[in-house]
DRENZABA-112420 format. One record per residue (C-alpha): residue number from 1; x, y, z. Coordinates in steps of 0.2 Angstrom, whole numbers, padded with zeros to 4 digits, m for minus. Example, Ala and Ser with C-alpha at 12.3 -4.5 7.8 and 13.67 -1.06 7.14 Angstrom:
R num    px    py    pz
R   1  0062 m0022  0039
R   2  0068 m0005  0036
//
This chain:
R num    px    py    pz
R   1  0747  0605  0172
R   2  0748  0603  0154
R   3  0738  0612  0140
R   4  0728  0597  0137
R   5  0727  0593  0154
R   6  0719  0608  0159
R   7  0705  0606  0146
R   8  0703  0589  0151
R   9  0700  0593  0170
R  10  0686  0606  0159
R  11  0676  0593  0149
R  12  0662  0584  0155
R  13  0655  0571  0145
R  14  0637  0568  0152
R  15  0620  0564  0148
R  16  0599  0567  0152
R  17  0590  0552  0156
R  18  0572  0550  0163
R  19  0558  0541  0163
R  20  0548  0549  0149
R  21  0539  0567  0149
R  22  0550  0571  0166
R  23  0557  0585  0157
R  24  0575  0579  0149
R  25  0572  0587  0132
R  26  0567  0603  0137
R  27  0581  0603  0151
R  28  0592  0601  0138
R  29  0585  0615  0128
R  30  0587  0628  0142
R  31  0605  0621  0143
R  32  0608  0625  0125
R  33  0598  0645  0128
R  34  0609  0649  0144
R  35  0626  0644  0137
R  36  0620  0651  0119
R  37  0625  0636  0111
R  38  0624  0634  0094
R  39  0617  0652  0091
R  40  0602  0649  0101
R  41  0593  0666  0108
R  42  0576  0656  0106
R  43  0569  0642  0119
R  44  0562  0626  0109
R  45  0548  0618  0114
R  46  0543  0601  0113
R  47  0525  0603  0110
R  48  0529  0616  0094
R  49  0541  0601  0089
R  50  0558  0615  0087
R  51  0570  0608  0100
R  52  0587  0607  0094
R  53  0591  0586  0100
R  54  0571  0581  0094
R  55  0574  0582  0075
R  56  0567  0567  0067
R  57  0550  0569  0062
R  58  0544  0555  0074
R  59  0551  0565  0088
R  60  0544  0577  0081
R  61  0525  0574  0079
R  62  0524  0564  0093
R  63  0533  0575  0108
R  64  0543  0561  0115
R  65  0563  0555  0111
R  66  0566  0542  0102
R  67  0586  0542  0097
R  68  0600  0550  0107
R  69  0606  0564  0101
R  70  0623  0574  0105
R  71  0626  0593  0107
R  72  0642  0601  0114
R  73  0641  0616  0127
R  74  0652  0630  0134
R  75  0648  0636  0151
R  76  0659  0645  0164
R  77  0674  0640  0153
R  78  0671  0623  0152
R  79  0665  0610  0138
R  80  0650  0600  0140
R  81  0648  0585  0129
R  82  0629  0581  0133
R  83  0618  0565  0126
R  84  0599  0569  0129
R  85  0592  0551  0130
R  86  0575  0543  0126
R  87  0563  0541  0141
R  88  0551  0528  0132
R  89  0557  0509  0139
R  90  0556  0502  0119
R  91  0570  0514  0115
R  92  0582  0508  0130
R  93  0596  0503  0120
R  94  0599  0522  0115
R  95  0600  0522  0134
R  96  0612  0510  0137
R  97  0624  0512  0123
R  98  0625  0532  0130
R  99  0629  0526  0147
R 100  0643  0516  0142
R 101  0652  0529  0137
R 102  0649  0544  0149
R 103  0657  0551  0163
R 104  0641  0557  0173
R 105  0622  0558  0172
R 106  0608  0572  0176
R 107  0595  0562  0183
R 108  0579  0571  0180
R 109  0563  0567  0192
R 110  0545  0574  0191
R 111  0541  0583  0206
R 112  0525  0575  0206
R 113  0529  0558  0198
R 114  0545  0555  0209
R 115  0555  0537  0205
R 116  0544  0530  0190
R 117  0547  0512  0180
R 118  0562  0518  0169
R 119  0569  0529  0182
R 120  0573  0513  0190
R 121  0580  0506  0174
R 122  0591  0522  0171
R 123  0597  0520  0189
R 124  0602  0500  0187
R 125  0609  0504  0171
R 126  0621  0519  0178
R 127  0625  0506  0193
R 128  0631  0495  0181
R 129  0643  0505  0171
R 130  0648  0516  0188
R 131  0643  0532  0182
R 132  0641  0545  0195
R 133  0626  0556  0195
R 134  0616  0571  0199
R 135  0597  0571  0201
R 136  0584  0586  0196
R 137  0568  0587  0202
R 138  0559  0595  0190
R 139  0542  0601  0187
R 140  0540  0610  0205
R 141  0528  0621  0196
R 142  0514  0606  0193
R 143  0499  0602  0202
R 144  0506  0588  0214
R 145  0523  0592  0215
R 146  0532  0586  0231
R 147  0549  0589  0232
R 148  0551  0580  0250
R 149  0543  0566  0245
R 150  0554  0564  0229
R 151  0569  0564  0240
R 152  0561  0551  0252
R 153  0559  0537  0236
R 154  0576  0541  0230
R 155  0582  0535  0245
R 156  0569  0521  0250
R 157  0567  0517  0232
R 158  0584  0520  0224
R 159  0594  0515  0240
R 160  0605  0530  0236
R 161  0611  0545  0248
R 162  0604  0559  0242
R 163  0613  0574  0246
R 164  0600  0590  0246
R 165  0609  0603  0241
R 166  0592  0615  0236
R 167  0578  0617  0243
R 168  0562  0624  0233
R 169  0555  0643  0239
R 170  0533  0639  0235
R 171  0527  0626  0229
R 172  0513  0621  0213
R 173  0510  0637  0204
R 174  0519  0645  0219
R 175  0535  0640  0216
R 176  0546  0655  0213
R 177  0565  0650  0217
R 178  0578  0638  0227
R 179  0586  0638  0243
R 180  0605  0637  0239
R 181  0611  0626  0256
R 182  0629  0626  0252
R 183  0627  0648  0250
R 184  0615  0649  0265
R 185  0605  0660  0251
R 186  0589  0665  0244
R 187  0588  0665  0223
R 188  0573  0671  0218
R 189  0564  0673  0199
R 190  0555  0687  0191
R 191  0540  0678  0187
R 192  0538  0689  0171
R 193  0552  0686  0164
R 194  0550  0671  0153
R 195  0568  0668  0148
R 196  0573  0666  0167
R 197  0590  0675  0165
R 198  0590  0686  0179
R 199  0586  0680  0198
R 200  0589  0690  0215
R 201  0602  0683  0227
R 202  0591  0685  0244
R 203  0592  0680  0263
R 204  0582  0664  0267
R 205  0563  0667  0270
R 206  0560  0670  0289
R 207  0548  0653  0286
R 208  0562  0641  0280
R 209  0574  0647  0291
R 210  0572  0633  0302
R 211  0571  0622  0289
R 212  0586  0627  0279
R 213  0596  0626  0295
R 214  0591  0607  0299
R 215  0593  0600  0281
R 216  0611  0611  0278
R 217  0616  0603  0295
R 218  0610  0587  0289
R 219  0620  0589  0270
R 220  0636  0596  0279
R 221  0636  0580  0291
R 222  0635  0569  0274
R 223  0648  0576  0266
R 224  0661  0578  0281
R 225  0658  0560  0283
R 226  0670  0555  0269
R 227  0684  0566  0273
R 228  0693  0565  0287
R 229  0699  0583  0290
R 230  0683  0589  0286
R 231  0675  0577  0300
R 232  0688  0582  0311
R 233  0683  0600  0312
R 234  0663  0597  0310
R 235  0664  0590  0326
R 236  0675  0601  0334
R 237  0662  0617  0328
R 238  0672  0623  0317
R 239  0666  0635  0304
R 240  0669  0623  0286
R 241  0669  0636  0270
R 242  0656  0633  0255
R 243  0670  0630  0244
R 244  0675  0616  0254
R 245  0660  0609  0255
R 246  0658  0610  0236
R 247  0676  0602  0235
R 248  0672  0588  0247
R 249  0655  0584  0240
R 250  0662  0584  0222
R 251  0673  0570  0227
R 252  0659  0563  0236
R 253  0650  0562  0220
R 254  0663  0558  0209
R 255  0665  0540  0220
R 256  0647  0538  0217
R 257  0646  0541  0237
R 258  0633  0553  0238
R 259  0619  0560  0223
R 260  0617  0580  0224
R 261  0600  0584  0224
R 262  0592  0599  0216
R 263  0574  0605  0210
R 264  0568  0616  0197
R 265  0557  0622  0183
R 266  0564  0617  0167
R 267  0549  0625  0158
R 268  0547  0640  0167
R 269  0567  0640  0166
R 270  0567  0644  0184
R 271  0584  0637  0192
R 272  0590  0631  0177
R 273  0607  0639  0180
R 274  0612  0631  0194
R 275  0610  0614  0188
R 276  0624  0620  0176
R 277  0637  0626  0190
R 278  0630  0607  0197
R 279  0635  0597  0182
R 280  0654  0609  0181
R 281  0655  0607  0202
R 282  0650  0590  0203
R 283  0651  0578  0189
R 284  0667  0570  0186
R 285  0680  0578  0171
R 286  0689  0563  0162
R 287  0704  0563  0172
R 288  0692  0560  0189
R 289  0686  0542  0181
R 290  0695  0526  0183
R 291  0708  0521  0166
R 292  0697  0509  0154
R 293  0701  0492  0154
R 294  0703  0480  0142
R 295  0714  0464  0136
R 296  0726  0462  0121
R 297  0722  0449  0108
R 298  0732  0436  0119
R 299  0720  0439  0134
R 300  0730  0448  0145
R 301  0722  0461  0154
R 302  0727  0479  0152
R 303  0721  0497  0154
R 304  0721  0515  0143
R 305  0724  0530  0155
R 306  0716  0548  0146
R 307  0729  0554  0138
R 308  0734  0559  0120
R 309  0750  0554  0124
R 310  0743  0535  0126
R 311  0739  0522  0111
R 312  0723  0524  0103
R 313  0709  0517  0111
R 314  0691  0524  0105
R 315  0673  0515  0108
R 316  0660  0514  0094
R 317  0643  0515  0103
R 318  0631  0520  0090
R 319  0629  0518  0072
R 320  0615  0528  0061
R 321  0612  0534  0044
R 322  0612  0553  0042
R 323  0598  0554  0029
R 324  0600  0574  0025
R 325  0618  0570  0019
R 326  0615  0556  0007
R 327  0612  0540  0019
R 328  0630  0543  0025
R 329  0635  0532  0039
R 330  0639  0541  0055
R 331  0648  0531  0067
R 332  0648  0538  0085
R 333  0662  0536  0097
R 334  0671  0540  0112
R 335  0690  0541  0113
R 336  0697  0535  0127
R 337  0715  0538  0125
R 338  0725  0545  0111
R 339  0721  0554  0097
R 340  0710  0549  0081
R 341  0714  0559  0067
R 342  0703  0561  0051
R 343  0713  0552  0035
R 344  0720  0540  0045
R 345  0717  0520  0048
R 346  0711  0512  0063
R 347  0712  0495  0068
R 348  0694  0488  0072
R 349  0700  0474  0087
R 350  0684  0466  0087
R 351  0684  0464  0069
R 352  0701  0460  0069
R 353  0704  0473  0053
R 354  0708  0490  0047
R 355  0695  0504  0042
R 356  0701  0521  0036
R 357  0693  0535  0044
R 358  0687  0549  0030
R 359  0682  0562  0039
R 360  0675  0566  0058
R 361  0663  0576  0064
R 362  0656  0584  0082
R 363  0637  0584  0080
R 364  0624  0597  0087
R 365  0607  0587  0086
R 366  0605  0588  0067
R 367  0617  0599  0063
R 368  0637  0593  0060
R 369  0655  0601  0062
R 370  0669  0595  0055
R 371  0686  0593  0065
R 372  0702  0587  0059
R 373  0705  0576  0077
R 374  0696  0568  0090
R 375  0707  0568  0106
R 376  0707  0558  0123
R 377  0689  0562  0133
R 378  0680  0567  0116
R 379  0664  0561  0108
R 380  0660  0562  0090
R 381  0656  0556  0076
R 382  0667  0546  0059
R 383  0663  0544  0041
R 384  0670  0529  0032
R 385  0672  0515  0042
R 386  0663  0500  0034
R 387  0663  0486  0043
R 388  0662  0492  0062
R 389  0646  0489  0073
R 390  0639  0497  0091
R 391  0650  0490  0104
R 392  0667  0489  0091
R 393  0684  0495  0098
R 394  0696  0506  0088
R 395  0713  0505  0093
R 396  0730  0506  0088
R 397  0737  0492  0077
R 398  0755  0490  0085
R 399  0746  0492  0102
R 400  0728  0484  0102
R 401  0715  0483  0114
R 402  0698  0475  0117
R 403  0685  0484  0129
R 404  0670  0476  0134
R 405  0654  0478  0122
R 406  0638  0485  0123
R 407  0623  0475  0130
R 408  0609  0473  0118
R 409  0590  0466  0124
R 410  0582  0453  0113
R 411  0568  0457  0106
R 412  0551  0450  0113
R 413  0539  0455  0099
R 414  0538  0452  0081
R 415  0527  0458  0066
R 416  0524  0452  0047
R 417  0529  0463  0034
R 418  0529  0464  0014
R 419  0530  0479  0003
R 420  0514  0484 m0005
R 421  0525  0489 m0020
R 422  0533  0469 m0028
R 423  0546  0481 m0035
R 424  0552  0487 m0018
R 425  0555  0471 m0011
R 426  0576  0474 m0012
R 427  0573  0492 m0007
R 428  0563  0485  0009
R 429  0578  0472  0013
R 430  0593  0485  0012
R 431  0582  0498  0022
R 432  0579  0485  0035
R 433  0598  0481  0034
R 434  0601  0499  0040
R 435  0589  0502  0053
R 436  0597  0483  0061
R 437  0613  0489  0060
R 438  0607  0508  0067
R 439  0598  0499  0082
R 440  0605  0482  0089
R 441  0587  0481  0099
R 442  0580  0479  0081
R 443  0580  0464  0070
R 444  0572  0456  0055
R 445  0574  0439  0046
R 446  0562  0427  0035
R 447  0552  0414  0042
R 448  0560  0397  0037
R 449  0541  0391  0037
R 450  0532  0404  0029
R 451  0544  0415  0019
R 452  0538  0430  0027
R 453  0551  0443  0031
R 454  0548  0448  0051
R 455  0554  0461  0061
R 456  0555  0459  0079
R 457  0558  0474  0091
R 458  0555  0479  0112
R 459  0536  0484  0109
R 460  0521  0490  0097
R 461  0529  0508  0098
R 462  0546  0501  0094
R 463  0539  0493  0079
R 464  0527  0506  0075
R 465  0540  0521  0071
R 466  0551  0508  0062
R 467  0538  0505  0049
R 468  0538  0523  0049
R 469  0554  0527  0045
R 470  0552  0513  0031
R 471  0541  0525  0023
R 472  0547  0544  0027
R 473  0566  0539  0027
R 474  0566  0525  0016
R 475  0551  0527  0002
R 476  0546  0511  0007
R 477  0526  0508  0011
R 478  0524  0491  0019
R 479  0511  0480  0024
R 480  0508  0475  0042
R 481  0503  0458  0049
R 482  0496  0457  0068
R 483  0510  0460  0080
R 484  0514  0443  0087
R 485  0525  0437  0103
R 486  0542  0431  0104
R 487  0541  0414  0113
R 488  0557  0404  0119
R 489  0559  0386  0120
R 490  0566  0376  0135
R 491  0568  0362  0144
R 492  0563  0357  0165
R 493  0574  0338  0164
R 494  0588  0331  0158
R 495  0586  0318  0144
R 496  0601  0308  0133
R 497  0598  0310  0114
R 498  0604  0300  0099
R 499  0607  0306  0083
R 500  0615  0295  0068
R 501  0617  0303  0051
R 502  0619  0288  0036
R 503  0615  0292  0017
R 504  0624  0281  0003
R 505  0624  0291 m0013
R 506  0633  0280 m0024
R 507  0651  0286 m0022
R 508  0656  0294 m0005
R 509  0642  0292  0006
R 510  0638  0302  0020
R 511  0640  0295  0041
R 512  0639  0306  0056
R 513  0634  0299  0074
R 514  0634  0310  0089
R 515  0628  0305  0107
R 516  0622  0322  0121
R 517  0614  0324  0136
R 518  0604  0340  0137
R 519  0599  0348  0155
R 520  0593  0365  0159
R 521  0602  0382  0164
R 522  0597  0394  0176
R 523  0587  0408  0167
R 524  0596  0421  0158
R 525  0613  0408  0156
R 526  0608  0404  0136
R 527  0617  0390  0129
R 528  0632  0381  0135
R 529  0641  0366  0126
R 530  0652  0354  0134
R 531  0664  0342  0124
R 532  0666  0327  0136
R 533  0672  0316  0119
R 534  0687  0303  0127
R 535  0696  0290  0117
R 536  0693  0297  0100
R 537  0676  0291  0096
R 538  0673  0306  0088
R 539  0688  0317  0078
R 540  0692  0330  0086
R 541  0689  0341  0070
R 542  0672  0333  0069
R 543  0668  0340  0086
R 544  0665  0359  0082
R 545  0654  0353  0066
R 546  0642  0343  0081
R 547  0641  0362  0089
R 548  0637  0371  0074
R 549  0622  0359  0069
R 550  0616  0362  0089
R 551  0619  0380  0088
R 552  0608  0381  0072
R 553  0594  0368  0078
R 554  0594  0381  0093
R 555  0587  0395  0085
R 556  0572  0386  0074
R 557  0568  0379  0090
R 558  0557  0361  0093
R 559  0540  0364  0098
R 560  0535  0378  0087
R 561  0552  0384  0080
R 562  0554  0398  0094
R 563  0573  0400  0098
R 564  0579  0388  0113
R 565  0587  0395  0130
R 566  0595  0390  0145
R 567  0601  0373  0138
R 568  0617  0364  0141
R 569  0622  0350  0128
R 570  0635  0338  0133
R 571  0642  0327  0118
R 572  0646  0312  0126
R 573  0647  0299  0114
R 574  0648  0296  0097
R 575  0655  0286  0080
R 576  0663  0290  0062
R 577  0669  0283  0048
R 578  0686  0285  0038
R 579  0680  0287  0024
R 580  0662  0296  0024
R 581  0662  0304  0038
R 582  0662  0324  0035
R 583  0660  0339  0045
R 584  0643  0341  0036
R 585  0637  0325  0041
R 586  0642  0329  0060
R 587  0632  0344  0060
R 588  0618  0336  0056
R 589  0619  0322  0068
R 590  0621  0335  0082
R 591  0607  0343  0074
R 592  0595  0329  0077
R 593  0603  0321  0092
R 594  0598  0338  0100
R 595  0580  0337  0095
R 596  0579  0319  0101
R 597  0586  0324  0117
R 598  0574  0340  0118
R 599  0556  0333  0115
R 600  0561  0319  0130
R 601  0569  0333  0141
R 602  0550  0342  0147
R 603  0550  0354  0136
R 604  0539  0368  0138
R 605  0536  0385  0129
R 606  0540  0402  0139
R 607  0532  0417  0136
R 608  0538  0437  0140
R 609  0530  0444  0155
R 610  0530  0462  0156
R 611  0530  0474  0172
R 612  0514  0484  0170
R 613  0514  0500  0180
R 614  0496  0511  0180
R 615  0495  0528  0189
R 616  0478  0532  0189
R 617  0465  0545  0201
R 618  0461  0529  0215
R 619  0443  0529  0210
R 620  0447  0519  0195
R 621  0460  0507  0204
R 622  0447  0492  0205
R 623  0442  0493  0187
R 624  0461  0492  0184
R 625  0465  0477  0194
R 626  0452  0469  0187
R 627  0455  0471  0169
R 628  0473  0466  0173
R 629  0465  0449  0182
R 630  0457  0448  0167
R 631  0474  0447  0157
R 632  0482  0432  0166
R 633  0490  0447  0176
R 634  0498  0446  0193
R 635  0496  0462  0204
R 636  0513  0461  0211
R 637  0508  0479  0224
R 638  0498  0493  0225
R 639  0500  0512  0232
R 640  0489  0527  0238
R 641  0497  0541  0239
R 642  0487  0560  0238
R 643  0472  0552  0228
R 644  0483  0544  0216
R 645  0483  0525  0214
R 646  0500  0516  0209
R 647  0495  0497  0201
R 648  0513  0486  0197
R 649  0507  0469  0189
R 650  0515  0456  0178
R 651  0506  0453  0164
R 652  0510  0442  0149
R 653  0512  0451  0132
R 654  0502  0442  0123
R 655  0488  0449  0132
R 656  0492  0468  0132
R 657  0492  0472  0113
R 658  0480  0487  0112
R 659  0480  0488  0131
R 660  0482  0507  0132
R 661  0468  0510  0122
R 662  0457  0501  0136
R 663  0465  0509  0149
R 664  0461  0524  0143
R 665  0442  0520  0140
R 666  0441  0512  0156
R 667  0449  0527  0167
R 668  0444  0544  0157
R 669  0458  0545  0146
R 670  0467  0547  0165
R 671  0475  0531  0164
R 672  0493  0528  0156
R 673  0502  0512  0156
R 674  0524  0510  0158
R 675  0526  0492  0151
R 676  0543  0486  0150
R 677  0548  0468  0149
R 678  0552  0458  0166
R 679  0555  0440  0163
R 680  0550  0424  0154
R 681  0538  0412  0161
R 682  0532  0394  0156
R 683  0515  0397  0146
R 684  0499  0386  0154
R 685  0499  0369  0146
R 686  0482  0371  0138
R 687  0489  0388  0128
R 688  0505  0379  0126
R 689  0497  0366  0115
R 690  0485  0382  0106
R 691  0501  0391  0102
R 692  0511  0375  0098
R 693  0498  0368  0084
R 694  0497  0386  0078
R 695  0516  0389  0073
R 696  0515  0370  0067
R 697  0500  0373  0055
//
């Protein structure tokens, strides 16, 4: 084994993900402390605002993670590149793009809350990118903690196969340690030692011996199922060592057949070291994952193995401005193959252009360390890239490859902004451009009718944070309008449309004639243009102009100026003039034909509908359901367990502004909603007419 291969085998590119307030950042902080990474000799606290990865002012004040942050650790001679991700749905793009470049994750669950809405979202993201995972059931010391209920939820709600490798010793305030089922030993922490440095290895308590034996038997059966040799030995009642079980469990985890489940209390620093051991023992190294697949410029499938001998292949997964260093633009990259060197030129396959990498950095939260190169399997940041954005591929120009990009979420809420000082208009525009470059789920633009500057994002908190960053980071104070819903338009029927643009101006005139058929497509399809022209009735060079005109009309909408989605436009007929026809004329004709067909094809206005999950004491459930119904909401499910009611509902976003405040008032401060986008659905006719009338005014 070469030195490089040996280093890669001891590398873990992993993330920590969870629902908000499950304890991700606290777990990261304990990892940093126990590995003594970056001179960390004091444990940071989210409530005190002194953690390594939550370094933004907004994060410190609110006690939540807003942006993903990278740190690297060394543990048991292994290098761990760790990304701490946000738990709030408004910042889901941070999880999405981190997941795209990770080899494994630790999913943190609250021992009381269990599987929560953002847990399911993270699980789907991990499934989409085929990322192996470990589950850490945190907050075992919290009132209402129930490890066995959470394990049941993992199997029932996430449809996973949990491989329970630890059982809790004690519960809630009595939680004091765990049973290591592989070693068949108890690990007990000293309650007086807040550092969690030391624990005693003891025999399993007698009252838990029978339960531990049953769970160990189940664990061995699960692990052996995927290894024929082990299964045969198990069936023959032969002894299987802990080392053999670990090796087989690692294989099953990498293959995503099993999910190891551990438990502990990150805040009380109990059972964090075994979690670190599990990261090393079970999560994959870059050598364990499949070769990254992409295409060559001509569309041929190709791949790159994790090796520095292969041509360069890297993915830019995040772009950030660094306000502490002159707003330097940092481009975060995962290197899949080859070596990326400081001072070198690279080829951006996505933009078909060359870029120069002036410097390379390893980031530790807010601090930085300059390095000469990033090798296959590394995660770091480039300084100097001018045109590279999130999802772009960096490659060797002689052997280019284009990787799949990163999925971004369309905004569902908008807000008008204007600078409080007229002289800050240019400054505001520049700041918004930087924010949208950093965060692809945040958009801005000018309303064609009113001339107002509009910002759009994933929720009220998302926009609130952006406005605060404008003030504190870029020195631009803005006035804001009321948040507005980002509606969409579509059609329910099929209809023809004619666009004929004829203008005489004395010299050459303008002539373009296009006829289309417009029809609906399934939800989420987007837009499809079909060229069905025969006989040359429209010259080939003018057909792209017709499509361009339709696409521009899609963005401006027809009913109320909202974007049109999920339609197919088929160009079926037209005519041209030898002298007067032009690209511009056919572009206008295409737009006219689309608008004509749209109004005849049963147009409808769509509104974003949110999934709302509320957990409250059971006595408030009726109040919560009644309020949801008054907001045009539909209750999807209700569940009552241990005196806590969970209400899941679908509610139009337009009815949810200020909901969190109202809910707290109705539940004596005990109700907190989790709100995330679910789907679009038609607006009721009477409301639709009101919205269209208002938009046109």
